[in-house]
N, C-alpha and C positions, 0 to 999 in steps of 0.2 A: 826156693822152689815152693810151689803150692802144697807139696806133700808135707811140709812142716806144720800145716794147720790140720786140725782134726775134722776133716771134711769127709763126706760120704764118698764111696768109691764111684758112684754114678756122677757126682759133681766133678770129681777129679777127671773123669773121662771127658766131660763136657768142657772143662777148662783146657785140656790138651787139644781137643778138637777145634777150639777157638784159636789155637796157636799161641796161647799164653805160656810163657816159660818162667820168667821171674816176676814176682809180685811187684807192683809199683808202690811208692812210698805210702800213699793213703790206704792201699790194700793191706800192706804189712801191719799197719796200726789199727785199722778199723775192723778187719775180719776177726781177729781174736776177741775183740771187745763184744762184737755182736754175737759171736758164738758163746761167750760167757753170759749173755743176757743183759749186758750193760746198755743203757741208753747212750746214743752217740750224737754229738754235734760235729759235722765234718765240714772243713773249709780247705779248699785246695784250688789251685789254678786250673782253668779249663784244660781238658785233654789229659788229665792225670789218672783216669781210670776209676772215678768214684762210683759209676754205675755198678761195675763188677764188685766194688768194695762192699756194697750192701746186698747185691743180688746173690753172690756166691754163698755167703753164710746163711742167708734166708732159705735158699733152695735146699741146702744141706740139712737145716733144722726142720724143715717141713716134712721130710720123709716121704711117705706114701700119699697118693691122691685121696682126697676127701671131697664130698660134693659141695661144700660151702666155702666161701673165701676165707682164707686164714692170713693172707698177706695183702696189704693195700699200699700202693705207691701213688701219691698225689703229685701231679705235674701241672705246670701253669699253661702249657700249650699242647695242642693235639699232636704236633710234630714230635715234641719231646715224649709224649705218652707212647706214640707208635714206636719210637726208637727204643725206649726202655723196655717195652713189651717184647720187642725183637731180641734184646739182650737176654731177658729171662728165658725166652723160648729156646734160644741157642744154648745157653748154659745148662738148661734142664732137659736137653734132648735125650739123655739116657735114663731119665726118670719117667714116671707116669704122671707127673704133675701137669696140670692144665693152667693156661694163662688166658686172660681176657683183657682187652683194651677198650676203654669207654671214653668217647670224646664227642663233642658236638660237630655240627656241620654235615653230618650224615644221618641216615634214618636210624630208628631205634630197633628195627626188626632183627637184624643180624646180631646186634649186641645182646638183645634179650635172649635170643636162641642160644648164644654162647654161654650165658649165665645159667640157663635152664639145664644145659648139659653138664654143668658143674665146673667151677673154676677155683683152683687153689689160690691163684695170684691174680689180683686185679690191679691194673695200671689205669688211672683215670684222671681226667680234668674235673675240677670241682663242680661246675654247673651240670654236666651230663650225669655225673655220679649221683648228685642230689635228686635230679629228675627221676632216675631209675629207682632210687630208694623210695621216693614218694609213690611211684607206680607199683611198688611191691616186688620189683624184679630183682633187686639186690639187697642183701642184708649184710650188716657189718658186725653182728653180735658174736661172731666166732673169730674175729680178727686177733691174731697173736703178734703180728709184725706190722707196724705203721711206719712208712717213710714219707717225709715231707721234703720233696726234692725242689731245688731252686726256690727256697723259701722267700728270699728277698724279691724275686720276680713275682711270686704269688702275691706278695704285699703290693708291689708296684701296679699289678693288674687289678687290684681291688678285690682279691679273692679271700682275704683274711677272715671276714665274717663267715663265708661258706666253709672255709677250712675248720673254723671253730665248731660249726654245726656238724661237720663230718666227724671230728674227734669225739664229740659228745655221743655219737652213735656207736663208737667203738668201746669195747670193754675197758675198764680202768686198769685191769691187770693185762698189760701188753708190753712189748718192746717197742720203743719209739726212736727213730733216727731222723735227724734233720740236717740237710745239706744246704749251705747258703754261702754265697761269695762274701756277703756283708751281713752284719748283725745290727740293724737299726733298732731303736728302742721298742718298736712294736713287736719285732721278732723276739726280743729279750723277754717281753711280757708273755708271749705265747710259750716260750721255752719254760718259764717258771710255772705256767699253768698246766702244760701238757706233758712235761718230762720229769723224770725222777733221777736226781743226781747225775746228770749226763756227763760223760767223758768227752772232753774237747780234743778233736784231732785236727790240727792245723798244719798244712804242708805248704811251706813257702810263704812269701809275703803276699797277703791278699790284695795289696794295692799295686803290685808291680806286674808288668807283663812277664810272660815266661822268658827265661834267660836265653832260650834258643831263638827268640824272635828279634830281628834287627829292624828297628823302626825309625823313620825319618819323616820330616815335614817338607812339603813343596810349597813355598809361597808363590802365589800366582794372582793375576788380576781376575776378577770375577768373570769377565766376558771371555776369558781364555781357559776356563776350567775344562770344558769339553775337549778342546784341542789338546790340552796337556794330558788328559786321560788317554786319549787315542795315541799320543806320542809315547807315553809310558808303556802301554801294551805292545806297541810296535818295537820298542827298543829293549825291553827287559826280558830276560829268560824266564818264562813262567810256564809251569805245567798246567796249573789251574788257578783261577783267581776269583775271589769274592769281592764285589764292589758294593760298598754300603752307602745308602742314601737315607736322608732324613725323613722323607715322605713317600707315600705310595705314588703320587704324581711324578715326583722326581725319578723314582725308580723306573717307572714306565718310560719316561723321557730318555733316560740313559740306555735302557734296553733297546729302544728303537735306534738310537744313535749307533750303538755297537753293531746291531744287525745291518744297518746301512753300510757299515765298514767291514763287512764280511767276517764278523765274529760269530761263532756258535754260542748263543747266549740264552739263558733262562732267567726268569724273574720270580721272586718269592716275596709276597707281602699279603696282608690280611684280606685284601679284596679278591684274591685268587680263590677258586673253589678248592675243596680238599683234594679232589682228583688232580687238578692242575698243580697244586703244591707238591703232591707226592710224585708226580711225573717230573717236575723240575728237579727235585732232590735226587730222584733215581737216575735221571739223565746226567746230572752233574757228577754223581758218584761213578757212573759207568763210563764217563769220558765223552759222551755224546755232546755235552756242552762244556766249553773250556772256561766260560765265565758265568758266574751266578751273580745277578744283581738283586740286592735284598735290602729290606728295611731291618730294624733291630729285632724283628721276629726271629732272625737267624743268628743273632749275636751270641746267644747262650745255648750251650748244651747240645746242639745238633751234632750228630756223629758224622762229620764230613772229614774223612781222612785225606792226607796227602795234598792239602791246599798249600801251594807254594807261596802265594802272594795274597795279601789283603790290601785293598785300596779304599780308604775313606774318602769317597767323593765329597761327602759333606762331613764336617767335623761334628762328632756327637756332642750334644748339649750337656750330657752328664758324664763326668770323668769315669765313673764305673763302667759305662758302656764302651768307652775307649778300650779299656783292658779286656772286656769280653769280646769286642769285635776283633781285635788283633789276635786274640787267643784262638781264632779259627785256624791260624797257621801256627807252625812250630809245636804241634800237638805230639804227645807221647814221645818226647825227647827228639823229635825231628826238628830241623831248622826251617825257618821261614822268614819272609820279609813283609813289612807292613809300611805302606805309604799313605800319607794324609795330605790332601790338597787344602791349603789354607788361603782364604781370601781375607780382606781387611776386617770384615765384620766378625771373623772368627778369633781375633786376638784374645779376647777375654776367655773364650772356651779353651783355647790351647794353653793359656796361662793356668787355668783351673786344673787341666789335665796334668800339667807339669808339677803343680803343687801336690796333686793327689798321688802321683807315682814317685815323687821325690827326686826328680832329675829333669834336666833340660833335654828336649828332643832336638836333634840336629836338624838344621835347615839346609836344604840342598837345592841346586838347580840342575836341570837336565841340559847337558851340553848340546848346542845346536838348535835348541828350541827358540823360536822368535819371540821372546818375552816382550810384552808391553810394560811400561813402567808402572810400578805400584809402590806406595809408601812403605810397604812391607820390606822392600829391599833396603831402605834406609835403616829400618829397625835392626837388620841383620848384619850391619857393617861392623864385624867384630874380628879380632885376630884369628888367623887361620890356625888349625890344629897342626901340631908338629908331625903327626903320622897319619897316613891314610886310614879311613874307616872302610872296612871291607863289607860290601853287600853283594849277595850272590849275583854273579854275572856283571857286576858294575864296581868300579873303583871310585871312591869319593875322597877328596882332599880339600880341606878348607871350605867345605860346603858346596863344592862343585864336582860334577861328574867328569871323569877322564875318558873320553872316547865312547862311541856307541857300542852296544852289544847286540848281537843278532838274536832275534826271537826264535826259540826252538819250536818248530812245527810238530803237531801230533802225528 
């Protein structure tokens, strides 16, 4: 129970109002450390509750409202920034603490007005935060709590120099938390420079998908990928599905394909305006869209609950992205299924993924689908398994599906 932590009464009210009952593993370990003032490096599989792991103790320690920012959370994307700000707002609803979210793609006016009214907690992307600092609209000299969230993605997106500039503007006497799926050398250097004797909190194997996710690979000829995607969506029981594509152009193509086949679908990639992206996420969460087509902008961190299926229309080129993509399902101890469509040119990427996660991903065929020959089928002529592998709504044995399953309509 959250009552075991020395949290303020108002924060406990917020926790209960959010429906939290039992702390998740990363919360059990990180919350006491942050309450004690220890710097924390957090690593956990996606969907394990890390936002609450840092938000809950920070809100409790901040106490009453003050006019200048005392907590700063740096996020790599505007979607993540908006999501984390919402989590702080909800958890702090019974306090008088104020939050502000700062990101690009929208005008400065509303964000500057929010800062003028006074914000205890600022959640921001690096570029917009530095812009507002240079304009004199935001100061960081009172920061007591600094959180670098999705640090490896901050690195991937080229934000590390900006992050260093931001840290330099914060007081040296502060609490720092860093959350990252992986710790490449550049992040290790940042840790040594920015943190003081951090405690490492690692939950689960960082290289493996969540145990509640069942994932398989579908070998297919390149010219049949679109047909197989439609067949899978028609046969598999899915409540909601995210289809990942490698490029914005491919995402738009798949979106139009699904619309022509009577699917309620939204698309999410970096060419969409902020309003369009917010509308897509809101509609997917609310159930107006049953399928969300996305590039890797949605692979990490976005709070999309109850996704029953993830389909990799394109195999990710980086093994880490595979883990993050399929982590969109099977969140918070729920079960989920992840399918990956593999064409001949994907062999090396699938092999790299299997080396990264330390196991072979089963190859399967959809029964009744009119496959055209591909050399991939020769690669997979291996002895059948002794027992069926169960996937929700589908039975698999020896790499082949037994019988169709009806799609559940909303």
